[in-house]
C-alpha positions, 0 to 999 in steps of 0.5 A: 709587508710588515710584520705583526709585531711592528704593526703591534709595536708602531701601534703601542707608540701611538696609543700616548697620542691617541689618549691625549687626543681623545682626552682633548676632544672629550675636554672640548665637548663637556667643558671639563678639563681632562687633558693639560697643555704640553706646549706653551709658547711665551713672548719674552720680549721683542729686543733683537740684535738684528734689523732683518729686512723681512722682520718687523718684531724688532721694532716692538720691543715693549712689553718686556717679561720680568724676570719674576714673571717669566719664572712664575710662567715656568712654575705654574706650566709645570704645576698644570702639566706635571712632567713632559712640557715644552716652553718655547721662546719667542719675541726678538731674539730670546738669547739677549734676555739676560734673565734666561742666564740666571735660570738654574732650574 
């Protein structure tokens, strides 16, 4: 059986998640934004250096985000969410998207 201090520690660890969930539900009910996104999914392009038989995204190469648009998305995500947000890059193969290598911050 878990000790009281261990249970209290687990409760404290879960409080931020509870706060986010409550804010999300209140936002949905009231229409007022109380919760900001913490995860963003960005599809850079469909370009891929492979042609896996189970995947069709390599056939959809357009549109490709411009470097300007990609950086604008990052800046706006940071402004909206503040600290602690994630950007998931997707599409074809994100590592062949050249503007990522010019990104320094």
